[in-house]
C-alpha positions in Angstrom: 12.8 -25.9 20.2 14.8 -24.9 17.5 13.3 -22.3 14.8 14.7 -22.5 11.4 15.0 -19.5 9.0 14.8 -19.1 5.5 15.3 -16.1 3.5 12.4 -15.3 0.9 12.4 -12.7 -1.6 10.1 -10.0 -1.3 9.5 -7.6 -4.4 8.6 -3.9 -4.0 7.4 -1.1 -6.9 7.8 2.6 -6.0 5.1 4.8 -7.9 5.8 8.4 -8.1 3.9 11.7 -9.3 6.0 14.7 -10.3 4.9 18.5 -10.5 7.3 20.9 -11.7 10.3 18.8 -11.1 9.2 17.6 -7.6 7.7 14.9 -6.3 4.4 15.6 -4.9 2.9 12.3 -4.3 4.0 8.6 -4.0 2.9 5.1 -3.0 4.6 1.7 -2.9 3.2 -1.6 -3.6 5.2 -4.7 -2.0 4.4 -8.2 -2.9 4.3 -10.5 -0.4 4.6 -14.3 -0.8 3.9 -16.9 1.6 3.3 -20.7 1.5 -0.7 -20.5 2.0 -1.2 -19.6 -1.3 0.1 -19.8 -4.7 -0.5 -16.4 -5.7 1.1 -13.0 -4.1 -0.8 -10.4 -2.0 -0.3 -6.9 -2.6 0.7 -4.4 0.5 0.0 -0.9 -0.5 2.3 1.3 1.8 2.8 5.0 2.2 0.4 6.3 -0.3 1.1 10.0 0.4 -0.1 13.3 -1.8 1.4 16.4 -0.6 -1.2 18.7 1.5 -0.8 21.6 -1.8 -1.6 19.0 -4.2 -4.6 17.3 -2.5 -8.3 17.2 -4.0 -7.0 17.6 -7.6 -7.3 13.8 -8.0 -3.8 12.9 -7.9 -4.2 10.3 -5.0 -7.0 8.2 -6.7 -4.8 8.3 -10.2 -1.8 6.7 -8.1 -4.2 4.5 -6.3 -5.7 3.3 -9.7 -2.1 2.6 -11.1 -1.1 0.6 -7.8 -4.6 -1.5 -8.2 -3.8 -2.0 -11.9 0.1 -2.9 -11.1 -1.1 -5.7 -8.5 -3.8 -7.1 -11.0 -1.6 -7.3 -13.8 1.1 -9.2 -11.4 -1.8 -11.5 -10.3 -2.3 -10.5 -6.7 -5.2 -12.5 -5.4 -5.5 -9.4 -2.9 -4.2 -5.7 -1.9 -4.2 -4.9 1.6 -3.8 -1.2 2.6 -3.7 0.0 6.1 -4.4 3.5 7.9 -4.5 5.1 11.3 -7.9 5.4 13.5 -7.6 9.2 13.3 -7.9 9.1 9.5 -11.6 8.8 9.0 -11.7 10.8 6.1 -8.9 8.6 4.4 -11.2 5.8 5.3 -14.2 7.2 3.7 -12.0 7.4 0.3 -10.5 3.8 0.7 -14.2 2.4 0.7 -15.4 5.0 -1.9 -12.4 3.3 -3.8 -13.5 -0.3 -3.6 -11.5 -1.3 -0.3 -13.6 -2.9 2.8 -12.7 -2.6 6.2 -11.3 -6.3 7.1 -9.1 -6.5 10.2 -7.3 -5.0 12.7 -3.6 -4.2 12.4 -1.3 -4.6 15.5 2.1 -2.8 15.3 5.2 -2.7 17.4 7.5 0.1 16.8 11.2 -1.4 17.1 13.4 2.0 17.2 12.5 5.5 17.7 13.2 7.9 14.6 
C-alpha cells in the first residue's frame, strides 16, 4: 500500500493581554481545513491567564475575542480541549456556551 502526502495550509492567530508591559494572558486560534467541509473550523489552544490575574474577567474577554474572530472567519465550529482534572475550567467553558462533546486522545512524541 502506498500512502500519498499533500501539504496543507493551516493558519493560526495568537491573542495576548498585557498588563504593565507583561503578557498576562494568551490564547491561540488555529484554523483547520479538511475535505469533509467547505468551511474551516477553529481549534482553541492554550488559553492561559497568569494566576495573579485570574478572577478579573480577563479569560472571559480573551475567550470572547477568540469566539468573535472564529465567527468572523466563518468557522462552522470551535473546539477546545481541557484535561479531566480541570473541573473548574470545564464549568467555566460550559458557562460560556461550550458543550462537552467527545473525547480527546493524545500521544506524547517527545519529552520536554
